[in-house]
Residue, then its C-alpha position, 0 to 999 in steps of 0.5 A: x794870583x790867578x793864571x791862565x791855567x787855572x781851571x776856575x769854578x763855574x757858578x749855574x749861570x756860568x754853566x747853563x751860558x757856556x750851554x747855550x754857547x756850546x749848542x748854537x757852535x755845534x748849529x754852527x758846526x752843523x752847517x760847515x758840514x752842512x754846505x763846505x766840501x771837506x779840504x783844507x780851508x773846511x779844516x781851517x774853518x772849523x780850527x776856527x770855530x772849535x777856539x772861537x769855542x774854547x775862548x768865549x767858555x774861558x771868558x766865562x769861568x774867569x768872568x769872576x776870578x778877574x772880577x776887581x773887588x769893588x773898593x768902598x763908597x770913602x775908595x771909590x770916590x775921587x776929587x772932583x775934576x778927575x775923570x771931567x765927568x764934574x761928578x767925581x765928589x770931593x773927599 
């Protein structure tokens, strides 16, 4: 079972995406530094940006860990009309 406290392994593609996001968050931080004066509200904005970066990276890291296994064709088939699409096949 995967818990929120696990640290799943990430592949190179995931690392690249994390690095791209990190750069974008850093760019936004630079905008904050250039245009906002130091205040409680600025601190809250920076904290929210840090939190967003954390959740974005966690989302990427847990993609593979929480991805459901694909069922075989026989297991995924359902009775006609069960989903309302009219495209289901009968077992």
